[in-house]
C-alpha positions as CSV (number, residue, x, y, z in Angstrom):
1,X,-1.4,15.9,-2.8
2,X,-4.4,14.8,-4.9
3,X,-5.5,11.2,-5.7
4,X,-4.8,11.9,-9.3
5,X,-2.1,13.8,-11.1
6,X,-1.8,14.7,-14.8
7,X,-1.5,11.3,-16.5
8,X,1.6,12.3,-18.5
9,X,3.8,10.5,-15.9
10,X,5.9,7.3,-16.3
11,X,3.4,5.4,-14.1
12,X,0.2,6.5,-15.8
13,X,-0.1,3.5,-18.1
14,X,0.7,0.7,-15.5
15,X,-0.4,2.2,-12.2
16,X,-4.0,3.6,-12.2
17,X,-3.6,5.0,-8.7
18,X,-0.8,7.1,-7.2
19,X,-0.7,5.5,-3.7
20,X,-0.4,1.8,-2.8
21,X,0.0,-0.5,0.1
22,X,2.3,-3.5,-0.4
23,X,1.4,-6.8,1.3
24,X,1.6,-10.5,0.6
25,X,-1.3,-11.0,-1.7
26,X,-1.0,-14.8,-1.6
27,X,-0.7,-15.0,2.2
28,X,-3.4,-15.4,4.9
29,X,-5.4,-12.4,5.7
30,X,-5.3,-10.1,7.5
31,X,-1.9,-9.6,5.7
32,X,0.4,-7.1,7.2
33,X,1.2,-4.1,5.1
34,X,5.0,-4.0,4.6
35,X,5.4,-0.8,2.6
36,X,3.4,2.3,1.6
37,X,4.3,3.7,-1.9
38,X,3.6,7.0,-3.7
39,X,4.6,6.1,-7.2
40,X,4.8,9.9,-8.1
41,X,7.7,10.2,-5.7
42,X,10.0,8.5,-8.3
43,X,11.1,10.1,-11.6
44,X,11.5,6.7,-13.2
45,X,10.1,3.2,-12.3
46,X,12.2,1.5,-9.6
47,X,13.2,-2.0,-10.5
48,X,11.8,-3.3,-7.2
49,X,8.4,-1.8,-7.6
50,X,5.7,-4.5,-7.8
51,X,3.0,-4.5,-10.5
52,X,-0.1,-2.6,-9.5
53,X,-2.2,-5.8,-9.3
54,X,0.1,-7.1,-6.6
55,X,-0.6,-4.1,-4.3
56,X,-3.7,-2.4,-2.8
57,X,-4.5,1.0,-4.3
58,X,-5.2,3.5,-1.5
59,X,-6.6,7.0,-1.3
60,X,-4.4,10.0,-0.6
61,X,-6.2,10.3,2.7
62,X,-5.3,6.7,3.7
63,X,-1.7,7.3,2.6
64,X,-1.4,10.5,4.5
65,X,-3.0,9.1,7.6
66,X,-0.4,6.3,8.0
67,X,2.4,8.8,7.3
68,X,1.2,11.3,9.9
69,X,0.0,8.8,12.5
70,X,1.8,9.0,15.8
71,X,2.6,6.6,17.2
72,X,2.4,4.5,14.1
73,X,0.5,1.2,14.4
74,X,0.8,-1.8,12.1
75,X,-1.8,-2.0,9.4
76,X,-3.0,-5.0,7.3
77,X,-5.2,-5.8,4.4
78,X,-8.3,-7.9,4.8
79,X,-10.8,-8.4,2.0
80,X,-9.5,-5.3,0.2
81,X,-9.7,-3.0,3.2
82,X,-7.1,-1.5,5.5
83,X,-7.4,-2.8,9.1
84,X,-5.4,-2.7,12.3
85,X,-2.8,-5.5,12.3
86,X,-2.7,-7.9,15.2
87,X,-0.1,-10.7,14.9
88,X,-1.6,-14.2,15.0
89,X,-1.6,-15.9,18.3
90,X,1.3,-18.4,18.8
91,X,0.3,-22.0,18.1
92,X,0.0,-24.1,21.2
93,X,1.0,-27.7,21.4
């Protein structure tokens, strides 16, 4: 699938990219990616879909890579880039 489709789709006005990674944009980084979305997979806008500015637009290659990766590893967003996710070390008393 290409990075861009004909812009006569429901998402063309509000979603400049086709593929997105969802993460906590207000949280500490690296922020774990909680969902990968292909907006073209939906015939109408889902009510749960975040606005584009609350997600990271990703390339078709990045989207496909996470889908095809075996075994899947957790990913995160850090400074606008996709990185391997490592949970923070537990706090020590």
